[in-house]
PQR file with spaces between the fields and no chain letter, atoms N, CA, C, O and H, PARSE charges and radii, in Angstrom:
ATOM       1  N    UNK     1     -24.966  -29.959   87.113 -0.4000 1.5000
ATOM       2  CA   UNK     1     -24.590  -29.641   85.649 -0.0000 2.0000
ATOM       3  C    UNK     1     -23.515  -30.333   85.226  0.5500 1.7000
ATOM       4  O    UNK     1     -22.425  -30.165   85.772 -0.5500 1.4000
ATOM       5  N    UNK     2     -23.676  -31.164   84.241 -0.4000 1.5000
ATOM       6  CA   UNK     2     -22.360  -31.894   83.556 -0.0000 2.0000
ATOM       7  C    UNK     2     -21.799  -30.976   82.451  0.5500 1.7000
ATOM       8  O    UNK     2     -22.443  -30.502   81.516 -0.5500 1.4000
ATOM       9  H    UNK     2     -24.562  -31.301   83.798  0.4000 1.0000
ATOM      10  N    UNK     3     -20.445  -30.801   82.727 -0.4000 1.5000
ATOM      11  CA   UNK     3     -19.432  -30.048   81.996 -0.0000 2.0000
ATOM      12  C    UNK     3     -19.045  -31.080   80.226  0.5500 1.7000
ATOM      13  O    UNK     3     -19.015  -32.304   80.103 -0.5500 1.4000
ATOM      14  H    UNK     3     -19.921  -31.186   83.488  0.4000 1.0000
ATOM      15  N    UNK     4     -18.905  -30.444   79.570 -0.4000 1.5000
ATOM      16  CA   UNK     4     -18.319  -31.017   78.296 -0.0000 2.0000
ATOM      17  C    UNK     4     -16.751  -31.019   78.613  0.5500 1.7000
ATOM      18  O    UNK     4     -16.191  -30.084   79.187 -0.5500 1.4000
ATOM      19  H    UNK     4     -18.930  -29.450   79.670  0.4000 1.0000
ATOM      20  N    UNK     5     -16.097  -32.201   78.164 -0.4000 1.5000
ATOM      21  CA   UNK     5     -14.489  -32.405   78.576 -0.0000 2.0000
ATOM      22  C    UNK     5     -14.141  -31.933   77.697  0.5500 1.7000
ATOM      23  O    UNK     5     -13.297  -31.047   77.834 -0.5500 1.4000
ATOM      24  H    UNK     5     -16.551  -32.960   77.697  0.4000 1.0000
ATOM      25  N    UNK     6     -14.664  -32.323   76.218 -0.4000 1.5000
ATOM      26  CA   UNK     6     -13.921  -32.196   74.872 -0.0000 2.0000
ATOM      27  C    UNK     6     -13.799  -30.408   74.468  0.5500 1.7000
ATOM      28  O    UNK     6     -12.842  -30.124   73.748 -0.5500 1.4000
ATOM      29  H    UNK     6     -15.350  -33.042   76.107  0.4000 1.0000
ATOM      30  N    UNK     7     -14.486  -29.538   74.791 -0.4000 1.5000
ATOM      31  CA   UNK     7     -14.345  -28.233   74.763 -0.0000 2.0000
ATOM      32  C    UNK     7     -13.625  -27.889   75.863  0.5500 1.7000
ATOM      33  O    UNK     7     -12.977  -26.882   75.579 -0.5500 1.4000
ATOM      34  H    UNK     7     -15.264  -29.769   75.375  0.4000 1.0000
ATOM      35  N    UNK     8     -13.460  -28.171   76.771 -0.4000 1.5000
ATOM      36  CA   UNK     8     -12.545  -27.621   77.942 -0.0000 2.0000
ATOM      37  C    UNK     8     -10.977  -28.365   77.549  0.5500 1.7000
ATOM      38  O    UNK     8      -9.930  -27.763   77.786 -0.5500 1.4000
ATOM      39  H    UNK     8     -13.987  -28.989   77.002  0.4000 1.0000
ATOM      40  N    UNK     9     -10.995  -29.365   77.095 -0.4000 1.5000
ATOM      41  CA   UNK     9      -9.615  -29.773   76.341 -0.0000 2.0000
ATOM      42  C    UNK     9      -8.974  -29.369   75.137  0.5500 1.7000
ATOM      43  O    UNK     9      -7.844  -29.667   74.751 -0.5500 1.4000
ATOM      44  H    UNK     9     -11.846  -29.854   76.903  0.4000 1.0000
ATOM      45  N    UNK    10     -10.005  -28.509   74.483 -0.4000 1.5000
ATOM      46  CA   UNK    10      -9.578  -27.666   73.279 -0.0000 2.0000
ATOM      47  C    UNK    10      -9.082  -26.465   73.694  0.5500 1.7000
ATOM      48  O    UNK    10      -8.086  -25.969   73.169 -0.5500 1.4000
ATOM      49  H    UNK    10     -10.923  -28.267   74.797  0.4000 1.0000
ATOM      50  N    UNK    11      -9.785  -25.861   74.742 -0.4000 1.5000
ATOM      51  CA   UNK    11      -9.221  -24.443   75.199 -0.0000 2.0000
ATOM      52  C    UNK    11      -8.076  -24.588   75.748  0.5500 1.7000
ATOM      53  O    UNK    11      -7.275  -23.658   75.651 -0.5500 1.4000
ATOM      54  H    UNK    11     -10.595  -26.263   75.169  0.4000 1.0000
ATOM      55  N    UNK    12      -7.690  -25.864   76.507 -0.4000 1.5000
ATOM      56  CA   UNK    12      -6.723  -25.765   77.307 -0.0000 2.0000
ATOM      57  C    UNK    12      -5.543  -25.960   75.975  0.5500 1.7000
ATOM      58  O    UNK    12      -4.624  -25.147   75.883 -0.5500 1.4000
ATOM      59  H    UNK    12      -8.341  -26.619   76.585  0.4000 1.0000
ATOM      60  N    UNK    13      -5.665  -27.012   75.062 -0.4000 1.5000
ATOM      61  CA   UNK    13      -4.708  -27.291   74.186 -0.0000 2.0000
ATOM      62  C    UNK    13      -4.773  -25.701   73.390  0.5500 1.7000
ATOM      63  O    UNK    13      -3.660  -25.184   73.287 -0.5500 1.4000
ATOM      64  H    UNK    13      -6.412  -27.673   75.136  0.4000 1.0000
ATOM      65  N    UNK    14      -5.569  -25.142   73.004 -0.4000 1.5000
ATOM      66  CA   UNK    14      -5.383  -24.050   72.444 -0.0000 2.0000
ATOM      67  C    UNK    14      -4.482  -23.117   72.923  0.5500 1.7000
ATOM      68  O    UNK    14      -3.622  -22.603   72.207 -0.5500 1.4000
ATOM      69  H    UNK    14      -6.473  -25.562   73.088  0.4000 1.0000
ATOM      70  N    UNK    15      -4.674  -22.804   74.410 -0.4000 1.5000
ATOM      71  CA   UNK    15      -4.202  -21.650   75.119 -0.0000 2.0000
ATOM      72  C    UNK    15      -2.591  -22.006   75.439  0.5500 1.7000
ATOM      73  O    UNK    15      -1.777  -21.133   75.742 -0.5500 1.4000
ATOM      74  H    UNK    15      -5.372  -23.220   74.992  0.4000 1.0000
ATOM      75  N    UNK    16      -2.297  -23.310   75.333 -0.4000 1.5000
ATOM      76  CA   UNK    16      -0.931  -23.867   75.132 -0.0000 2.0000
ATOM      77  C    UNK    16      -0.346  -23.516   74.330  0.5500 1.7000
ATOM      78  O    UNK    16       0.741  -22.949   74.440 -0.5500 1.4000
ATOM      79  H    UNK    16      -2.959  -24.019   75.087  0.4000 1.0000
ATOM      80  N    UNK    17      -1.034  -23.817   73.130 -0.4000 1.5000
ATOM      81  CA   UNK    17      -0.403  -23.502   71.602 -0.0000 2.0000
ATOM      82  C    UNK    17      -0.048  -21.869   71.575  0.5500 1.7000
ATOM      83  O    UNK    17       0.933  -21.339   71.054 -0.5500 1.4000
ATOM      84  H    UNK    17      -1.917  -24.277   73.040  0.4000 1.0000
ATOM      85  N    UNK    18      -1.167  -21.227   72.306 -0.4000 1.5000
ATOM      86  CA   UNK    18      -0.773  -19.616   71.952 -0.0000 2.0000
ATOM      87  C    UNK    18       0.425  -19.141   72.846  0.5500 1.7000
ATOM      88  O    UNK    18       1.161  -18.202   72.542 -0.5500 1.4000
ATOM      89  H    UNK    18      -1.965  -21.658   72.729  0.4000 1.0000
ATOM      90  N    UNK    19       0.548  -20.003   74.141 -0.4000 1.5000
ATOM      91  CA   UNK    19       1.624  -19.285   74.899 -0.0000 2.0000
ATOM      92  C    UNK    19       3.227  -19.914   74.381  0.5500 1.7000
ATOM      93  O    UNK    19       4.316  -19.384   74.601 -0.5500 1.4000
ATOM      94  H    UNK    19      -0.050  -20.765   74.388  0.4000 1.0000
ATOM      95  N    UNK    20       2.954  -21.212   73.630 -0.4000 1.5000
ATOM      96  CA   UNK    20       4.431  -21.572   72.970 -0.0000 2.0000
ATOM      97  C    UNK    20       4.586  -20.872   71.767  0.5500 1.7000
ATOM      98  O    UNK    20       5.664  -21.061   71.202 -0.5500 1.4000
ATOM      99  H    UNK    20       2.070  -21.643   73.451  0.4000 1.0000
ATOM     100  N    UNK    21       3.832  -20.153   71.256 -0.4000 1.5000
ATOM     101  CA   UNK    21       3.948  -19.449   70.370 -0.0000 2.0000
ATOM     102  C    UNK    21       4.460  -18.165   70.329  0.5500 1.7000
ATOM     103  O    UNK    21       5.278  -17.672   69.552 -0.5500 1.4000
ATOM     104  H    UNK    21       2.957  -20.000   71.715  0.4000 1.0000
ATOM     105  N    UNK    22       3.751  -17.596   71.458 -0.4000 1.5000
ATOM     106  CA   UNK    22       4.176  -16.400   72.025 -0.0000 2.0000
ATOM     107  C    UNK    22       5.605  -16.186   72.518  0.5500 1.7000
ATOM     108  O    UNK    22       6.335  -15.258   72.168 -0.5500 1.4000
ATOM     109  H    UNK    22       3.086  -17.996   72.089  0.4000 1.0000
ATOM     110  N    UNK    23       5.956  -17.298   73.496 -0.4000 1.5000
ATOM     111  CA   UNK    23       7.373  -17.588   74.101 -0.0000 2.0000
ATOM     112  C    UNK    23       8.341  -17.976   72.944  0.5500 1.7000
ATOM     113  O    UNK    23       9.487  -18.197   73.335 -0.5500 1.4000
ATOM     114  H    UNK    23       5.363  -18.052   73.781  0.4000 1.0000
ATOM     115  N    UNK    24       8.129  -18.110   71.579 -0.4000 1.5000
ATOM     116  CA   UNK    24       8.826  -18.405   70.832 -0.0000 2.0000
ATOM     117  C    UNK    24       9.477  -19.858   70.617  0.5500 1.7000
ATOM     118  O    UNK    24      10.368  -20.062   69.793 -0.5500 1.4000
ATOM     119  H    UNK    24       7.198  -17.931   71.261  0.4000 1.0000
ATOM     120  N    UNK    25       9.029  -20.661   71.298 -0.4000 1.5000
ATOM     121  CA   UNK    25       9.256  -22.211   71.532 -0.0000 2.0000
ATOM     122  C    UNK    25       8.777  -22.684   70.146  0.5500 1.7000
ATOM     123  O    UNK    25       9.598  -23.333   69.499 -0.5500 1.4000
ATOM     124  H    UNK    25       8.305  -20.495   71.967  0.4000 1.0000
ATOM     125  N    UNK    26       7.758  -22.493   69.681 -0.4000 1.5000
ATOM     126  CA   UNK    26       7.437  -23.189   68.342 -0.0000 2.0000
ATOM     127  C    UNK    26       7.818  -22.407   67.611  0.5500 1.7000
ATOM     128  O    UNK    26       7.701  -21.247   68.005 -0.5500 1.4000
ATOM     129  H    UNK    26       7.091  -21.966   70.207  0.4000 1.0000
ATOM     130  N    UNK    27       8.469  -22.627   66.174 -0.4000 1.5000
ATOM     131  CA   UNK    27       9.310  -21.926   65.171 -0.0000 2.0000
ATOM     132  C    UNK    27       8.403  -22.399   63.976  0.5500 1.7000
ATOM     133  O    UNK    27       8.136  -23.594   63.845 -0.5500 1.4000
ATOM     134  H    UNK    27       8.565  -23.569   65.854  0.4000 1.0000
ATOM     135  N    UNK    28       7.863  -21.299   62.977 -0.4000 1.5000
ATOM     136  CA   UNK    28       7.260  -21.871   62.143 -0.0000 2.0000
ATOM     137  C    UNK    28       5.771  -22.064   62.191  0.5500 1.7000
ATOM     138  O    UNK    28       5.112  -22.550   61.272 -0.5500 1.4000
ATOM     139  H    UNK    28       8.080  -20.329   63.084  0.4000 1.0000
ATOM     140  N    UNK    29       5.328  -21.670   63.269 -0.4000 1.5000
ATOM     141  CA   UNK    29       3.868  -22.135   63.623 -0.0000 2.0000
ATOM     142  C    UNK    29       2.958  -20.782   63.850  0.5500 1.7000
ATOM     143  O    UNK    29       3.367  -19.862   64.559 -0.5500 1.4000
ATOM     144  H    UNK    29       5.864  -21.276   64.016  0.4000 1.0000
ATOM     145  N    UNK    30       1.859  -20.755   63.273 -0.4000 1.5000
ATOM     146  CA   UNK    30       1.171  -19.632   63.360 -0.0000 2.0000
ATOM     147  C    UNK    30      -0.287  -20.158   64.057  0.5500 1.7000
ATOM     148  O    UNK    30      -1.072  -20.901   63.469 -0.5500 1.4000
ATOM     149  H    UNK    30       1.527  -21.503   62.698  0.4000 1.0000
ATOM     150  N    UNK    31      -0.431  -19.788   65.009 -0.4000 1.5000
ATOM     151  CA   UNK    31      -1.630  -20.134   65.820 -0.0000 2.0000
ATOM     152  C    UNK    31      -2.807  -19.482   65.248  0.5500 1.7000
ATOM     153  O    UNK    31      -3.915  -20.017   65.259 -0.5500 1.4000
ATOM     154  H    UNK    31       0.207  -19.184   65.487  0.4000 1.0000
ATOM     155  N    UNK    32      -2.571  -18.318   64.745 -0.4000 1.5000
ATOM     156  CA   UNK    32      -3.540  -17.374   64.054 -0.0000 2.0000
ATOM     157  C    UNK    32      -4.010  -18.124   62.741  0.5500 1.7000
ATOM     158  O    UNK    32      -5.216  -18.331   62.608 -0.5500 1.4000
ATOM     159  H    UNK    32      -1.671  -17.883   64.736  0.4000 1.0000
ATOM     160  N    UNK    33      -3.202  -18.506   61.850 -0.4000 1.5000
ATOM     161  CA   UNK    33      -3.324  -18.907   60.705 -0.0000 2.0000
ATOM     162  C    UNK    33      -4.222  -20.310   61.006  0.5500 1.7000
ATOM     163  O    UNK    33      -5.270  -20.417   60.368 -0.5500 1.4000
ATOM     164  H    UNK    33      -2.222  -18.338   61.958  0.4000 1.0000
ATOM     165  N    UNK    34      -3.887  -21.307   61.877 -0.4000 1.5000
ATOM     166  CA   UNK    34      -4.202  -22.447   61.838 -0.0000 2.0000
ATOM     167  C    UNK    34      -6.047  -22.210   62.168  0.5500 1.7000
ATOM     168  O    UNK    34      -6.911  -22.954   61.705 -0.5500 1.4000
ATOM     169  H    UNK    34      -3.037  -21.220   62.395  0.4000 1.0000
ATOM     170  N    UNK    35      -6.283  -21.148   62.955 -0.4000 1.5000
ATOM     171  CA   UNK    35      -7.695  -20.922   63.583 -0.0000 2.0000
ATOM     172  C    UNK    35      -8.500  -20.622   62.428  0.5500 1.7000
ATOM     173  O    UNK    35      -9.558  -21.156   62.096 -0.5500 1.4000
ATOM     174  H    UNK    35      -5.581  -20.543   63.331  0.4000 1.0000
ATOM     175  N    UNK    36      -7.595  -19.307   61.618 -0.4000 1.5000
ATOM     176  CA   UNK    36      -8.150  -18.947   60.631 -0.0000 2.0000
ATOM     177  C    UNK    36      -8.456  -19.962   59.461  0.5500 1.7000
ATOM     178  O    UNK    36      -9.376  -19.807   58.657 -0.5500 1.4000
ATOM     179  H    UNK    36      -6.735  -18.873   61.887  0.4000 1.0000
ATOM     180  N    UNK    37      -7.537  -21.059   59.467 -0.4000 1.5000
ATOM     181  CA   UNK    37      -7.592  -21.818   58.072 -0.0000 2.0000
ATOM     182  C    UNK    37      -8.743  -22.934   58.703  0.5500 1.7000
ATOM     183  O    UNK    37      -9.557  -23.294   57.852 -0.5500 1.4000
ATOM     184  H    UNK    37      -6.790  -21.185   60.120  0.4000 1.0000
ATOM     185  N    UNK    38      -8.885  -23.395   59.757 -0.4000 1.5000
ATOM     186  CA   UNK    38      -9.624  -24.460   60.293 -0.0000 2.0000
ATOM     187  C    UNK    38     -10.916  -24.027   61.268  0.5500 1.7000
ATOM     188  O    UNK    38     -11.468  -24.805   62.046 -0.5500 1.4000
ATOM     189  H    UNK    38      -8.225  -23.103   60.448  0.4000 1.0000
ATOM     190  N    UNK    39     -11.248  -22.757   61.083 -0.4000 1.5000
ATOM     191  CA   UNK    39     -12.681  -22.643   61.968 -0.0000 2.0000
ATOM     192  C    UNK    39     -13.571  -23.153   61.382  0.5500 1.7000
ATOM     193  O    UNK    39     -14.522  -22.463   61.749 -0.5500 1.4000
ATOM     194  H    UNK    39     -10.799  -22.125   60.450  0.4000 1.0000
ATOM     195  N    UNK    40     -13.900  -23.777   60.815 -0.4000 1.5000
ATOM     196  CA   UNK    40     -15.361  -24.478   60.306 -0.0000 2.0000
ATOM     197  C    UNK    40     -15.169  -25.828   60.921  0.5500 1.7000
ATOM     198  O    UNK    40     -16.137  -26.349   61.475 -0.5500 1.4000
ATOM     199  H    UNK    40     -13.128  -24.337   60.517  0.4000 1.0000
ATOM     200  N    UNK    41     -14.273  -26.308   60.889 -0.4000 1.5000
ATOM     201  CA   UNK    41     -14.050  -27.841   61.698 -0.0000 2.0000
ATOM     202  C    UNK    41     -14.248  -27.545   62.994  0.5500 1.7000
ATOM     203  O    UNK    41     -14.906  -28.355   63.646 -0.5500 1.4000
ATOM     204  H    UNK    41     -13.487  -25.884   60.439  0.4000 1.0000
ATOM     205  N    UNK    42     -13.822  -26.537   63.547 -0.4000 1.5000
ATOM     206  CA   UNK    42     -13.942  -26.254   65.094 -0.0000 2.0000
ATOM     207  C    UNK    42     -15.198  -25.945   65.361  0.5500 1.7000
ATOM     208  O    UNK    42     -15.541  -26.230   66.508 -0.5500 1.4000
ATOM     209  H    UNK    42     -13.288  -25.878   63.017  0.4000 1.0000
ATOM     210  N    UNK    43     -16.012  -25.450   64.678 -0.4000 1.5000
ATOM     211  CA   UNK    43     -17.529  -24.971   64.897 -0.0000 2.0000
ATOM     212  C    UNK    43     -18.081  -26.595   64.807  0.5500 1.7000
ATOM     213  O    UNK    43     -18.499  -27.169   65.813 -0.5500 1.4000
ATOM     214  H    UNK    43     -15.734  -25.218   63.746  0.4000 1.0000
ATOM     215  N    UNK    44     -18.036  -27.095   63.785 -0.4000 1.5000
ATOM     216  CA   UNK    44     -18.217  -28.472   63.411 -0.0000 2.0000
ATOM     217  C    UNK    44     -18.472  -29.282   64.642  0.5500 1.7000
ATOM     218  O    UNK    44     -19.526  -29.678   65.141 -0.5500 1.4000
ATOM     219  H    UNK    44     -17.696  -26.629   62.968  0.4000 1.0000
ATOM     220  N    UNK    45     -17.147  -29.430   65.016 -0.4000 1.5000
ATOM     221  CA   UNK    45     -16.878  -30.550   66.492 -0.0000 2.0000
ATOM     222  C    UNK    45     -17.788  -30.120   67.405  0.5500 1.7000
ATOM     223  O    UNK    45     -18.590  -30.901   67.917 -0.5500 1.4000
ATOM     224  H    UNK    45     -16.292  -29.108   64.611  0.4000 1.0000
ATOM     225  N    UNK    46     -17.739  -28.624   67.741 -0.4000 1.5000
ATOM     226  CA   UNK    46     -18.422  -28.122   68.941 -0.0000 2.0000
ATOM     227  C    UNK    46     -20.135  -28.527   68.748  0.5500 1.7000
ATOM     228  O    UNK    46     -20.898  -28.908   69.635 -0.5500 1.4000
ATOM     229  H    UNK    46     -17.087  -27.989   67.325  0.4000 1.0000
ATOM     230  N    UNK    47     -20.371  -28.354   67.613 -0.4000 1.5000
ATOM     231  CA   UNK    47     -21.834  -28.407   67.649 -0.0000 2.0000
ATOM     232  C    UNK    47     -21.993  -30.393   67.758  0.5500 1.7000
ATOM     233  O    UNK    47     -22.688  -31.024   68.554 -0.5500 1.4000
ATOM     234  H    UNK    47     -19.751  -28.045   66.892  0.4000 1.0000
ATOM     235  N    UNK    48     -21.202  -30.869   66.805 -0.4000 1.5000
ATOM     236  CA   UNK    48     -21.386  -32.348   67.157 -0.0000 2.0000
ATOM     237  C    UNK    48     -21.379  -32.794   68.731  0.5500 1.7000
ATOM     238  O    UNK    48     -22.141  -33.592   69.277 -0.5500 1.4000
ATOM     239  H    UNK    48     -20.637  -30.356   66.159  0.4000 1.0000
ATOM     240  N    UNK    49     -20.252  -32.017   69.332 -0.4000 1.5000
ATOM     241  CA   UNK    49     -20.174  -32.759   70.603 -0.0000 2.0000
ATOM     242  C    UNK    49     -21.387  -32.336   71.562  0.5500 1.7000
ATOM     243  O    UNK    49     -21.887  -33.052   72.430 -0.5500 1.4000
ATOM     244  H    UNK    49     -19.633  -31.369   68.889  0.4000 1.0000
ATOM     245  N    UNK    50     -21.776  -30.971   71.217 -0.4000 1.5000
ATOM     246  CA   UNK    50     -23.158  -30.612   72.084 -0.0000 2.0000
ATOM     247  C    UNK    50     -24.319  -31.473   71.889  0.5500 1.7000
ATOM     248  O    UNK    50     -25.151  -31.723   72.761 -0.5500 1.4000
ATOM     249  H    UNK    50     -21.370  -30.389   70.512  0.4000 1.0000
ATOM     250  N    UNK    51     -24.326  -32.058   70.295 -0.4000 1.5000
ATOM     251  CA   UNK    51     -25.511  -32.833   70.044 -0.0000 2.0000
ATOM     252  C    UNK    51     -25.430  -34.087   70.529  0.5500 1.7000
ATOM     253  O    UNK    51     -26.500  -34.670   70.703 -0.5500 1.4000
ATOM     254  H    UNK    51     -23.650  -31.855   69.587  0.4000 1.0000
ATOM     255  N    UNK    52     -24.327  -34.704   70.818 -0.4000 1.5000
ATOM     256  CA   UNK    52     -24.165  -36.169   71.078 -0.0000 2.0000
ATOM     257  C    UNK    52     -24.129  -35.826   72.936  0.5500 1.7000
ATOM     258  O    UNK    52     -24.644  -36.720   73.607 -0.5500 1.4000
ATOM     259  H    UNK    52     -23.458  -34.231   70.677  0.4000 1.0000
ATOM     260  N    UNK    53     -23.706  -34.922   73.518 -0.4000 1.5000
ATOM     261  CA   UNK    53     -23.818  -34.384   75.044 -0.0000 2.0000
ATOM     262  C    UNK    53     -25.353  -34.342   75.022  0.5500 1.7000
ATOM     263  O    UNK    53     -25.793  -35.129   75.860 -0.5500 1.4000
ATOM     264  H    UNK    53     -23.287  -34.196   72.973  0.4000 1.0000
ATOM     265  N    UNK    54     -26.140  -33.814   74.474 -0.4000 1.5000
ATOM     266  CA   UNK    54     -27.654  -33.732   74.694 -0.0000 2.0000
ATOM     267  C    UNK    54     -28.560  -34.928   74.619  0.5500 1.7000
ATOM     268  O    UNK    54     -29.734  -34.973   74.988 -0.5500 1.4000
ATOM     269  H    UNK    54     -25.782  -33.175   73.793  0.4000 1.0000
ATOM     270  N    UNK    55     -27.826  -35.908   74.077 -0.4000 1.5000
ATOM     271  CA   UNK    55     -28.554  -37.264   73.676 -0.0000 2.0000
ATOM     272  C    UNK    55     -28.200  -38.050   74.727  0.5500 1.7000
ATOM     273  O    UNK    55     -28.909  -39.055   74.768 -0.5500 1.4000
ATOM     274  H    UNK    55     -26.872  -35.871   73.778  0.4000 1.0000
ATOM     275  N    UNK    56     -27.396  -37.998   75.585 -0.4000 1.5000
ATOM     276  CA   UNK    56     -26.707  -38.694   76.696 -0.0000 2.0000
ATOM     277  C    UNK    56     -28.086  -39.059   77.442  0.5500 1.7000
ATOM     278  O    UNK    56     -28.068  -39.686   78.500 -0.5500 1.4000
ATOM     279  H    UNK    56     -26.819  -37.182   75.552  0.4000 1.0000
């Protein structure tokens, strides 16, 4: 079974951002606000990636 590298990279980056936010390394940055604002783009990206992966 082929796994999607895009979704995996997205989850890793998201996890790193949450970690840096919780440790206080990133100032004036809210991961929750970022997700709340751009969640439709994330859904579109994940759907498009699945669509392209299925056509390969």
